[in-house]
ChimeraX commands (.cxc) that place a marker at each C-alpha (Angstrom):
marker #1 position 0.00,0.00,0.00 radius 0.5
marker #1 position 2.81,2.42,0.85 radius 0.5
marker #1 position 4.51,1.67,-2.47 radius 0.5
marker #1 position 1.27,2.41,-4.30 radius 0.5
marker #1 position 0.83,5.76,-2.57 radius 0.5
marker #1 position 4.49,6.54,-3.16 radius 0.5
marker #1 position 4.09,5.94,-6.89 radius 0.5
marker #1 position 0.97,8.12,-6.98 radius 0.5
marker #1 position 2.75,10.94,-5.17 radius 0.5
marker #1 position 5.71,10.67,-7.53 radius 0.5
marker #1 position 3.44,10.85,-10.58 radius 0.5
marker #1 position 1.58,13.83,-9.11 radius 0.5
marker #1 position 4.86,15.67,-8.54 radius 0.5
marker #1 position 5.98,14.91,-12.11 radius 0.5
marker #1 position 2.74,16.40,-13.46 radius 0.5
marker #1 position 2.48,19.41,-11.13 radius 0.5
marker #1 position 6.13,20.47,-11.14 radius 0.5
marker #1 position 6.17,21.74,-14.76 radius 0.5
marker #1 position 2.86,23.51,-14.12 radius 0.5
marker #1 position 4.32,25.19,-11.04 radius 0.5
marker #1 position 7.30,26.28,-13.14 radius 0.5
marker #1 position 4.98,27.97,-15.67 radius 0.5
marker #1 position 3.09,29.76,-12.89 radius 0.5
marker #1 position 6.31,31.02,-11.29 radius 0.5
marker #1 position 7.68,32.09,-14.66 radius 0.5
marker #1 position 4.52,34.11,-15.36 radius 0.5
marker #1 position 4.97,36.00,-12.09 radius 0.5
marker #1 position 8.47,37.28,-12.95 radius 0.5
marker #1 position 8.76,40.88,-14.21 radius 0.5
marker #1 position 8.27,41.24,-18.00 radius 0.5
marker #1 position 11.41,40.45,-19.99 radius 0.5
marker #1 position 13.17,38.66,-17.13 radius 0.5
marker #1 position 15.69,35.95,-17.91 radius 0.5
marker #1 position 14.58,32.74,-16.16 radius 0.5
marker #1 position 16.59,29.60,-15.59 radius 0.5
marker #1 position 14.93,26.55,-14.12 radius 0.5
marker #1 position 12.39,26.63,-11.31 radius 0.5
marker #1 position 13.09,29.94,-9.56 radius 0.5
marker #1 position 11.08,32.25,-7.34 radius 0.5
marker #1 position 10.72,35.81,-8.67 radius 0.5
marker #1 position 12.49,38.52,-6.72 radius 0.5
marker #1 position 9.60,40.84,-7.52 radius 0.5
marker #1 position 6.13,39.35,-7.95 radius 0.5
marker #1 position 4.44,40.79,-11.01 radius 0.5
marker #1 position 0.89,40.21,-12.29 radius 0.5
marker #1 position 1.41,42.58,-15.18 radius 0.5
marker #1 position 2.24,39.78,-17.62 radius 0.5
marker #1 position -1.34,38.51,-17.73 radius 0.5
marker #1 position -2.75,41.90,-18.76 radius 0.5
marker #1 position 0.02,42.40,-21.32 radius 0.5
marker #1 position -0.42,38.92,-22.78 radius 0.5
marker #1 position -4.20,39.35,-22.99 radius 0.5
marker #1 position -3.86,42.68,-24.80 radius 0.5
marker #1 position -0.97,41.85,-27.13 radius 0.5
marker #1 position -2.29,38.42,-28.03 radius 0.5
marker #1 position -5.81,39.71,-28.79 radius 0.5
marker #1 position -7.19,37.04,-26.50 radius 0.5
marker #1 position -10.55,38.80,-26.17 radius 0.5
marker #1 position -11.50,37.72,-29.70 radius 0.5
marker #1 position -9.61,34.43,-29.57 radius 0.5
marker #1 position -11.21,33.27,-26.32 radius 0.5
marker #1 position -14.65,34.25,-27.60 radius 0.5
marker #1 position -14.06,32.17,-30.74 radius 0.5
marker #1 position -12.90,29.18,-28.70 radius 0.5
marker #1 position -15.92,29.37,-26.41 radius 0.5
marker #1 position -18.33,29.71,-29.35 radius 0.5
marker #1 position -16.88,26.68,-31.16 radius 0.5
marker #1 position -16.71,24.50,-28.03 radius 0.5
marker #1 position -20.25,25.42,-26.92 radius 0.5
marker #1 position -21.55,24.36,-30.35 radius 0.5
marker #1 position -19.38,21.25,-30.80 radius 0.5
marker #1 position -19.96,19.65,-27.38 radius 0.5
marker #1 position -23.79,19.39,-27.29 radius 0.5
marker #1 position -24.06,18.61,-31.01 radius 0.5
marker #1 position -21.57,15.75,-30.86 radius 0.5
marker #1 position -22.85,14.37,-27.54 radius 0.5
marker #1 position -26.42,14.22,-28.85 radius 0.5
marker #1 position -25.38,12.56,-32.12 radius 0.5
marker #1 position -23.11,10.07,-30.35 radius 0.5
marker #1 position -25.82,9.15,-27.83 radius 0.5
marker #1 position -28.46,8.64,-30.51 radius 0.5
marker #1 position -26.10,6.60,-32.69 radius 0.5
marker #1 position -24.97,4.42,-29.78 radius 0.5
marker #1 position -28.56,3.87,-28.70 radius 0.5
marker #1 position -29.55,2.77,-32.18 radius 0.5
marker #1 position -26.55,0.48,-32.61 radius 0.5
marker #1 position -26.48,-1.07,-29.12 radius 0.5
marker #1 position -30.06,-1.08,-27.81 radius 0.5
marker #1 position -32.23,-0.97,-30.93 radius 0.5
marker #1 position -29.74,-2.98,-32.98 radius 0.5
marker #1 position -30.68,-1.39,-36.28 radius 0.5
marker #1 position -29.98,-3.14,-39.55 radius 0.5
marker #1 position -26.24,-3.34,-40.21 radius 0.5
marker #1 position -25.34,-2.33,-36.67 radius 0.5
marker #1 position -22.25,-4.54,-36.61 radius 0.5
marker #1 position -20.87,-3.03,-39.81 radius 0.5
marker #1 position -21.66,0.50,-38.66 radius 0.5
marker #1 position -20.03,-0.12,-35.28 radius 0.5
marker #1 position -16.91,-1.42,-37.01 radius 0.5
marker #1 position -16.89,1.71,-39.17 radius 0.5
marker #1 position -16.96,3.96,-36.12 radius 0.5
marker #1 position -14.13,1.97,-34.56 radius 0.5
marker #1 position -12.07,2.44,-37.71 radius 0.5
marker #1 position -12.85,6.16,-37.46 radius 0.5
marker #1 position -10.92,6.20,-34.18 radius 0.5
marker #1 position -7.73,5.54,-36.12 radius 0.5
marker #1 position -8.21,8.51,-38.47 radius 0.5
marker #1 position -5.80,11.34,-37.54 radius 0.5
marker #1 position -6.62,14.96,-38.26 radius 0.5
marker #1 position -3.34,15.40,-40.15 radius 0.5
marker #1 position -4.45,12.82,-42.70 radius 0.5
marker #1 position -7.72,14.47,-43.69 radius 0.5
marker #1 position -7.28,18.18,-42.99 radius 0.5
marker #1 position -6.13,19.13,-46.51 radius 0.5
marker #1 position -8.88,17.16,-48.28 radius 0.5
marker #1 position -11.39,18.47,-45.76 radius 0.5
marker #1 position -10.33,22.04,-46.50 radius 0.5
marker #1 position -10.92,21.71,-50.26 radius 0.5
marker #1 position -14.23,19.90,-49.77 radius 0.5
marker #1 position -15.58,22.54,-47.39 radius 0.5
marker #1 position -14.25,25.35,-49.61 radius 0.5
marker #1 position -16.45,24.09,-52.45 radius 0.5
marker #1 position -19.55,24.60,-50.31 radius 0.5
marker #1 position -18.40,27.89,-48.81 radius 0.5
marker #1 position -17.69,26.64,-45.28 radius 0.5
marker #1 position -14.06,27.70,-44.97 radius 0.5
marker #1 position -13.33,30.83,-42.90 radius 0.5
marker #1 position -16.55,29.95,-41.09 radius 0.5
marker #1 position -17.36,28.82,-37.58 radius 0.5
marker #1 position -20.00,26.49,-39.01 radius 0.5
marker #1 position -17.38,24.61,-41.04 radius 0.5
marker #1 position -15.08,24.21,-38.02 radius 0.5
marker #1 position -17.95,23.03,-35.80 radius 0.5
marker #1 position -19.09,20.44,-38.34 radius 0.5
marker #1 position -15.54,19.24,-39.00 radius 0.5
marker #1 position -14.75,18.84,-35.30 radius 0.5
marker #1 position -18.07,17.09,-34.64 radius 0.5
marker #1 position -17.35,14.60,-37.42 radius 0.5
marker #1 position -13.82,13.94,-36.14 radius 0.5
marker #1 position -14.92,13.51,-32.51 radius 0.5
marker #1 position -18.03,11.43,-33.24 radius 0.5
marker #1 position -16.39,7.96,-33.55 radius 0.5
marker #1 position -15.01,8.07,-30.02 radius 0.5
marker #1 position -18.34,9.30,-28.65 radius 0.5
marker #1 position -20.25,6.48,-30.31 radius 0.5
marker #1 position -17.75,3.93,-29.04 radius 0.5
marker #1 position -17.89,5.43,-25.53 radius 0.5
marker #1 position -21.69,5.46,-25.31 radius 0.5
marker #1 position -21.93,1.99,-26.85 radius 0.5
marker #1 position -19.70,0.68,-24.07 radius 0.5
marker #1 position -21.95,2.37,-21.53 radius 0.5
marker #1 position -25.26,1.18,-23.00 radius 0.5
marker #1 position -23.97,-2.37,-23.33 radius 0.5
marker #1 position -23.52,-2.45,-19.54 radius 0.5
marker #1 position -27.11,-1.39,-18.81 radius 0.5
marker #1 position -29.31,-4.36,-17.74 radius 0.5
marker #1 position -31.60,-5.37,-20.57 radius 0.5
marker #1 position -34.44,-5.83,-18.11 radius 0.5
marker #1 position -34.78,-2.06,-17.74 radius 0.5
marker #1 position -35.43,-1.59,-21.43 radius 0.5
marker #1 position -37.75,-4.59,-21.64 radius 0.5
marker #1 position -39.77,-3.42,-18.64 radius 0.5
marker #1 position -40.20,0.02,-20.21 radius 0.5
marker #1 position -41.34,-1.51,-23.50 radius 0.5
marker #1 position -43.85,-3.75,-21.70 radius 0.5
marker #1 position -45.29,-0.60,-20.10 radius 0.5
marker #1 position -45.80,0.79,-23.59 radius 0.5
marker #1 position -42.84,3.16,-23.81 radius 0.5
marker #1 position -41.64,3.99,-27.31 radius 0.5
marker #1 position -37.98,3.96,-28.29 radius 0.5
marker #1 position -37.43,7.68,-27.73 radius 0.5
marker #1 position -39.18,7.52,-24.33 radius 0.5
marker #1 position -36.97,4.62,-23.32 radius 0.5
marker #1 position -33.89,6.66,-24.15 radius 0.5
marker #1 position -35.03,9.88,-22.49 radius 0.5
marker #1 position -36.71,8.52,-19.36 radius 0.5
marker #1 position -34.93,5.22,-18.70 radius 0.5
marker #1 position -31.38,5.33,-20.06 radius 0.5
marker #1 position -30.38,9.00,-19.87 radius 0.5
marker #1 position -31.08,9.43,-16.13 radius 0.5
marker #1 position -28.55,6.67,-15.36 radius 0.5
marker #1 position -26.10,7.80,-18.03 radius 0.5
marker #1 position -25.16,11.27,-16.77 radius 0.5
marker #1 position -21.70,10.28,-15.48 radius 0.5
marker #1 position -20.81,8.82,-18.89 radius 0.5
marker #1 position -22.30,11.81,-20.73 radius 0.5
marker #1 position -20.55,14.29,-18.44 radius 0.5
marker #1 position -17.20,12.57,-18.94 radius 0.5
marker #1 position -17.70,12.58,-22.70 radius 0.5
marker #1 position -18.68,16.26,-22.64 radius 0.5
marker #1 position -15.56,17.22,-20.69 radius 0.5
marker #1 position -13.36,15.27,-23.10 radius 0.5
marker #1 position -15.05,16.88,-26.08 radius 0.5
marker #1 position -14.57,20.34,-24.57 radius 0.5
marker #1 position -10.88,19.67,-23.99 radius 0.5
marker #1 position -10.38,18.35,-27.52 radius 0.5
marker #1 position -12.30,21.19,-29.13 radius 0.5
marker #1 position -10.49,23.82,-27.07 radius 0.5
marker #1 position -7.05,22.36,-27.84 radius 0.5
marker #1 position -7.71,21.87,-31.55 radius 0.5
marker #1 position -4.89,23.60,-33.40 radius 0.5
marker #1 position -4.19,22.30,-36.91 radius 0.5
marker #1 position -7.80,22.11,-38.07 radius 0.5
marker #1 position -8.55,25.69,-37.03 radius 0.5
marker #1 position -5.25,26.95,-38.43 radius 0.5
marker #1 position -6.09,25.51,-41.86 radius 0.5
marker #1 position -9.83,26.21,-41.95 radius 0.5
marker #1 position -9.79,29.77,-40.55 radius 0.5
marker #1 position -7.58,32.25,-42.39 radius 0.5
marker #1 position -8.61,35.34,-40.43 radius 0.5
marker #1 position -6.24,35.59,-37.41 radius 0.5
marker #1 position -8.80,37.55,-35.37 radius 0.5
marker #1 position -11.37,34.75,-35.66 radius 0.5
marker #1 position -9.08,31.87,-34.77 radius 0.5
marker #1 position -9.11,30.12,-31.42 radius 0.5
marker #1 position -6.92,30.70,-28.37 radius 0.5
marker #1 position -4.46,27.80,-29.01 radius 0.5
marker #1 position -3.83,28.93,-32.59 radius 0.5
marker #1 position -3.39,32.49,-31.37 radius 0.5
marker #1 position -0.93,31.23,-28.79 radius 0.5
marker #1 position 1.10,29.61,-31.56 radius 0.5
marker #1 position 1.45,32.97,-33.33 radius 0.5
marker #1 position 2.10,34.66,-29.98 radius 0.5
marker #1 position 5.06,32.34,-29.35 radius 0.5
marker #1 position 6.59,33.36,-32.66 radius 0.5
marker #1 position 6.33,37.06,-31.82 radius 0.5
marker #1 position 7.51,36.95,-28.20 radius 0.5
marker #1 position 9.81,33.93,-28.16 radius 0.5
marker #1 position 12.38,35.67,-25.93 radius 0.5
marker #1 position 9.97,36.99,-23.29 radius 0.5
marker #1 position 9.50,33.90,-21.13 radius 0.5
marker #1 position 7.25,35.49,-18.46 radius 0.5
marker #1 position 4.90,36.82,-21.13 radius 0.5
marker #1 position 4.76,33.43,-22.87 radius 0.5
marker #1 position 4.06,31.69,-19.57 radius 0.5
marker #1 position 1.22,34.10,-18.80 radius 0.5
marker #1 position -0.30,33.56,-22.25 radius 0.5
marker #1 position -0.08,29.78,-21.80 radius 0.5
marker #1 position -1.88,29.98,-18.46 radius 0.5
marker #1 position -4.61,32.12,-20.01 radius 0.5
marker #1 position -5.21,29.50,-22.70 radius 0.5
marker #1 position -5.31,26.48,-20.37 radius 0.5
marker #1 position -7.35,28.18,-17.61 radius 0.5
marker #1 position -10.80,27.30,-19.09 radius 0.5
marker #1 position -9.87,23.61,-19.33 radius 0.5
marker #1 position -8.79,23.57,-15.69 radius 0.5
marker #1 position -11.99,25.32,-14.61 radius 0.5
marker #1 position -14.21,22.92,-16.56 radius 0.5
marker #1 position -12.40,19.90,-15.16 radius 0.5
marker #1 position -12.62,21.18,-11.58 radius 0.5
marker #1 position -16.31,21.94,-12.02 radius 0.5
marker #1 position -17.19,18.46,-13.31 radius 0.5
marker #1 position -14.42,16.56,-11.54 radius 0.5
marker #1 position -16.68,14.25,-9.54 radius 0.5
marker #1 position -18.84,13.21,-12.50 radius 0.5
marker #1 position -15.77,12.94,-14.74 radius 0.5
marker #1 position -13.96,10.59,-12.35 radius 0.5
marker #1 position -17.14,8.57,-11.78 radius 0.5
marker #1 position -17.65,8.11,-15.51 radius 0.5
marker #1 position -14.04,7.05,-16.02 radius 0.5
marker #1 position -14.21,4.65,-13.05 radius 0.5
marker #1 position -17.41,3.00,-14.27 radius 0.5
marker #1 position -15.91,2.50,-17.69 radius 0.5
marker #1 position -12.79,0.95,-16.16 radius 0.5
marker #1 position -14.82,-1.41,-13.98 radius 0.5
marker #1 position -16.97,-2.53,-16.93 radius 0.5
marker #1 position -13.89,-3.07,-19.06 radius 0.5
marker link #1:1,2 radius 0.2
marker link #1:2,3 radius 0.2
marker link #1:3,4 radius 0.2
marker link #1:4,5 radius 0.2
marker link #1:5,6 radius 0.2
marker link #1:6,7 radius 0.2
marker link #1:7,8 radius 0.2
marker link #1:8,9 radius 0.2
marker link #1:9,10 radius 0.2
marker link #1:10,11 radius 0.2
marker link #1:11,12 radius 0.2
marker link #1:12,13 radius 0.2
marker link #1:13,14 radius 0.2
marker link #1:14,15 radius 0.2
marker link #1:15,16 radius 0.2
marker link #1:16,17 radius 0.2
marker link #1:17,18 radius 0.2
marker link #1:18,19 radius 0.2
marker link #1:19,20 radius 0.2
marker link #1:20,21 radius 0.2
marker link #1:21,22 radius 0.2
marker link #1:22,23 radius 0.2
marker link #1:23,24 radius 0.2
marker link #1:24,25 radius 0.2
marker link #1:25,26 radius 0.2
marker link #1:26,27 radius 0.2
marker link #1:27,28 radius 0.2
marker link #1:28,29 radius 0.2
marker link #1:29,30 radius 0.2
marker link #1:30,31 radius 0.2
marker link #1:31,32 radius 0.2
marker link #1:32,33 radius 0.2
marker link #1:33,34 radius 0.2
marker link #1:34,35 radius 0.2
marker link #1:35,36 radius 0.2
marker link #1:36,37 radius 0.2
marker link #1:37,38 radius 0.2
marker link #1:38,39 radius 0.2
marker link #1:39,40 radius 0.2
marker link #1:40,41 radius 0.2
marker link #1:41,42 radius 0.2
marker link #1:42,43 radius 0.2
marker link #1:43,44 radius 0.2
marker link #1:44,45 radius 0.2
marker link #1:45,46 radius 0.2
marker link #1:46,47 radius 0.2
marker link #1:47,48 radius 0.2
marker link #1:48,49 radius 0.2
marker link #1:49,50 radius 0.2
marker link #1:50,51 radius 0.2
marker link #1:51,52 radius 0.2
marker link #1:52,53 radius 0.2
marker link #1:53,54 radius 0.2
marker link #1:54,55 radius 0.2
marker link #1:55,56 radius 0.2
marker link #1:56,57 radius 0.2
marker link #1:57,58 radius 0.2
marker link #1:58,59 radius 0.2
marker link #1:59,60 radius 0.2
marker link #1:60,61 radius 0.2
marker link #1:61,62 radius 0.2
marker link #1:62,63 radius 0.2
marker link #1:63,64 radius 0.2
marker link #1:64,65 radius 0.2
marker link #1:65,66 radius 0.2
marker link #1:66,67 radius 0.2
marker link #1:67,68 radius 0.2
marker link #1:68,69 radius 0.2
marker link #1:69,70 radius 0.2
marker link #1:70,71 radius 0.2
marker link #1:71,72 radius 0.2
marker link #1:72,73 radius 0.2
marker link #1:73,74 radius 0.2
marker link #1:74,75 radius 0.2
marker link #1:75,76 radius 0.2
marker link #1:76,77 radius 0.2
marker link #1:77,78 radius 0.2
marker link #1:78,79 radius 0.2
marker link #1:79,80 radius 0.2
marker link #1:80,81 radius 0.2
marker link #1:81,82 radius 0.2
marker link #1:82,83 radius 0.2
marker link #1:83,84 radius 0.2
marker link #1:84,85 radius 0.2
marker link #1:85,86 radius 0.2
marker link #1:86,87 radius 0.2
marker link #1:87,88 radius 0.2
marker link #1:88,89 radius 0.2
marker link #1:89,90 radius 0.2
marker link #1:90,91 radius 0.2
marker link #1:91,92 radius 0.2
marker link #1:92,93 radius 0.2
marker link #1:93,94 radius 0.2
marker link #1:94,95 radius 0.2
marker link #1:95,96 radius 0.2
marker link #1:96,97 radius 0.2
marker link #1:97,98 radius 0.2
marker link #1:98,99 radius 0.2
marker link #1:99,100 radius 0.2
marker link #1:100,101 radius 0.2
marker link #1:101,102 radius 0.2
marker link #1:102,103 radius 0.2
marker link #1:103,104 radius 0.2
marker link #1:104,105 radius 0.2
marker link #1:105,106 radius 0.2
marker link #1:106,107 radius 0.2
marker link #1:107,108 radius 0.2
marker link #1:108,109 radius 0.2
marker link #1:109,110 radius 0.2
marker link #1:110,111 radius 0.2
marker link #1:111,112 radius 0.2
marker link #1:112,113 radius 0.2
marker link #1:113,114 radius 0.2
marker link #1:114,115 radius 0.2
marker link #1:115,116 radius 0.2
marker link #1:116,117 radius 0.2
marker link #1:117,118 radius 0.2
marker link #1:118,119 radius 0.2
marker link #1:119,120 radius 0.2
marker link #1:120,121 radius 0.2
marker link #1:121,122 radius 0.2
marker link #1:122,123 radius 0.2
marker link #1:123,124 radius 0.2
marker link #1:124,125 radius 0.2
marker link #1:125,126 radius 0.2
marker link #1:126,127 radius 0.2
marker link #1:127,128 radius 0.2
marker link #1:128,129 radius 0.2
marker link #1:129,130 radius 0.2
marker link #1:130,131 radius 0.2
marker link #1:131,132 radius 0.2
marker link #1:132,133 radius 0.2
marker link #1:133,134 radius 0.2
marker link #1:134,135 radius 0.2
marker link #1:135,136 radius 0.2
marker link #1:136,137 radius 0.2
marker link #1:137,138 radius 0.2
marker link #1:138,139 radius 0.2
marker link #1:139,140 radius 0.2
marker link #1:140,141 radius 0.2
marker link #1:141,142 radius 0.2
marker link #1:142,143 radius 0.2
marker link #1:143,144 radius 0.2
marker link #1:144,145 radius 0.2
marker link #1:145,146 radius 0.2
marker link #1:146,147 radius 0.2
marker link #1:147,148 radius 0.2
marker link #1:148,149 radius 0.2
marker link #1:149,150 radius 0.2
marker link #1:150,151 radius 0.2
marker link #1:151,152 radius 0.2
marker link #1:152,153 radius 0.2
marker link #1:153,154 radius 0.2
marker link #1:154,155 radius 0.2
marker link #1:155,156 radius 0.2
marker link #1:156,157 radius 0.2
marker link #1:157,158 radius 0.2
marker link #1:158,159 radius 0.2
marker link #1:159,160 radius 0.2
marker link #1:160,161 radius 0.2
marker link #1:161,162 radius 0.2
marker link #1:162,163 radius 0.2
marker link #1:163,164 radius 0.2
marker link #1:164,165 radius 0.2
marker link #1:165,166 radius 0.2
marker link #1:166,167 radius 0.2
marker link #1:167,168 radius 0.2
marker link #1:168,169 radius 0.2
marker link #1:169,170 radius 0.2
marker link #1:170,171 radius 0.2
marker link #1:171,172 radius 0.2
marker link #1:172,173 radius 0.2
marker link #1:173,174 radius 0.2
marker link #1:174,175 radius 0.2
marker link #1:175,176 radius 0.2
marker link #1:176,177 radius 0.2
marker link #1:177,178 radius 0.2
marker link #1:178,179 radius 0.2
marker link #1:179,180 radius 0.2
marker link #1:180,181 radius 0.2
marker link #1:181,182 radius 0.2
marker link #1:182,183 radius 0.2
marker link #1:183,184 radius 0.2
marker link #1:184,185 radius 0.2
marker link #1:185,186 radius 0.2
marker link #1:186,187 radius 0.2
marker link #1:187,188 radius 0.2
marker link #1:188,189 radius 0.2
marker link #1:189,190 radius 0.2
marker link #1:190,191 radius 0.2
marker link #1:191,192 radius 0.2
marker link #1:192,193 radius 0.2
marker link #1:193,194 radius 0.2
marker link #1:194,195 radius 0.2
marker link #1:195,196 radius 0.2
marker link #1:196,197 radius 0.2
marker link #1:197,198 radius 0.2
marker link #1:198,199 radius 0.2
marker link #1:199,200 radius 0.2
marker link #1:200,201 radius 0.2
marker link #1:201,202 radius 0.2
marker link #1:202,203 radius 0.2
marker link #1:203,204 radius 0.2
marker link #1:204,205 radius 0.2
marker link #1:205,206 radius 0.2
marker link #1:206,207 radius 0.2
marker link #1:207,208 radius 0.2
marker link #1:208,209 radius 0.2
marker link #1:209,210 radius 0.2
marker link #1:210,211 radius 0.2
marker link #1:211,212 radius 0.2
marker link #1:212,213 radius 0.2
marker link #1:213,214 radius 0.2
marker link #1:214,215 radius 0.2
marker link #1:215,216 radius 0.2
marker link #1:216,217 radius 0.2
marker link #1:217,218 radius 0.2
marker link #1:218,219 radius 0.2
marker link #1:219,220 radius 0.2
marker link #1:220,221 radius 0.2
marker link #1:221,222 radius 0.2
marker link #1:222,223 radius 0.2
marker link #1:223,224 radius 0.2
marker link #1:224,225 radius 0.2
marker link #1:225,226 radius 0.2
marker link #1:226,227 radius 0.2
marker link #1:227,228 radius 0.2
marker link #1:228,229 radius 0.2
marker link #1:229,230 radius 0.2
marker link #1:230,231 radius 0.2
marker link #1:231,232 radius 0.2
marker link #1:232,233 radius 0.2
marker link #1:233,234 radius 0.2
marker link #1:234,235 radius 0.2
marker link #1:235,236 radius 0.2
marker link #1:236,237 radius 0.2
marker link #1:237,238 radius 0.2
marker link #1:238,239 radius 0.2
marker link #1:239,240 radius 0.2
marker link #1:240,241 radius 0.2
marker link #1:241,242 radius 0.2
marker link #1:242,243 radius 0.2
marker link #1:243,244 radius 0.2
marker link #1:244,245 radius 0.2
marker link #1:245,246 radius 0.2
marker link #1:246,247 radius 0.2
marker link #1:247,248 radius 0.2
marker link #1:248,249 radius 0.2
marker link #1:249,250 radius 0.2
marker link #1:250,251 radius 0.2
marker link #1:251,252 radius 0.2
marker link #1:252,253 radius 0.2
marker link #1:253,254 radius 0.2
marker link #1:254,255 radius 0.2
marker link #1:255,256 radius 0.2
marker link #1:256,257 radius 0.2
marker link #1:257,258 radius 0.2
marker link #1:258,259 radius 0.2
marker link #1:259,260 radius 0.2
marker link #1:260,261 radius 0.2
marker link #1:261,262 radius 0.2
marker link #1:262,263 radius 0.2
marker link #1:263,264 radius 0.2
marker link #1:264,265 radius 0.2
marker link #1:265,266 radius 0.2
marker link #1:266,267 radius 0.2
view
C-alpha cells in the first residue's frame, strides 16, 4: 500500500512540477531571464494583462468558447443517438456501422485536414465557424459512439424490456430510462469533447484564415513566434489559454472521475 501511494505521489509531482514552473515564470517581471524553477524577486501580475492585450485574446477566447459550446452538445447528442440505435435498438447493419466507427478512431486529423479544407471550400464553409464546428463534430463522433456503446452495453436489458412492456416507445426509453442513469458517462464525454475542441490547433489553423477569428491555441502559436524571448509573457499567455480547461475539469471533476471509473470497472 505504501509503495502504491508513493508511486501516486511521484506521478503527481511529475505532473504538477512543470505547471508550477509555468506559474512562477509568469509572475516574474516582463522580460526577465529565467533559468529553471526559480522564485521571482519581484512578484508581477502585469504579464497577464500584457499577454491578454498583445495576443488579442478577447477575440480568440470568444471564438474558442463559441466553437466549443456548439461542438460539445451537437456531438454528444449525435453520439448518444447513434450508440442507442446500434447497441439497444440494434438497427440493420449495426455490426458493420459499429466497425466503421471503430475504424474512425484511427483517423488522424493530419491525414484528412487538406482534403477536408478543399471539400468545405467548395460549399463555402471555410473561414466559417460552421465549417469548423461540423468538422470537429465529425472527427470527434467515432469516439463518442464507441464510448456510449460501451456504456449502454452495460445497462441491464431488463430495464429496457420493462419500459417496453409498459408501452414506452424507443425515444421515451432513451429519455426517461437510459439517460437518467447515463449522466456520469455523458458528463465525462462532454468534458473530453470540450478539452479536444479547445485544444484543436491544426484544423482551425487551416480552416480559418482570419487571425482575429481563430481560437486561443492557434493564437498562442502565433504569440510564441512574436515573443519567443519573453518567457514570463509566454508563460502568462499559456496559463490564459489552459485556464478554461482547468476550470471545466474542476467543475465536473466528480462526474468525470465517476464516468471514467465506471468505464474501467466494466472493461
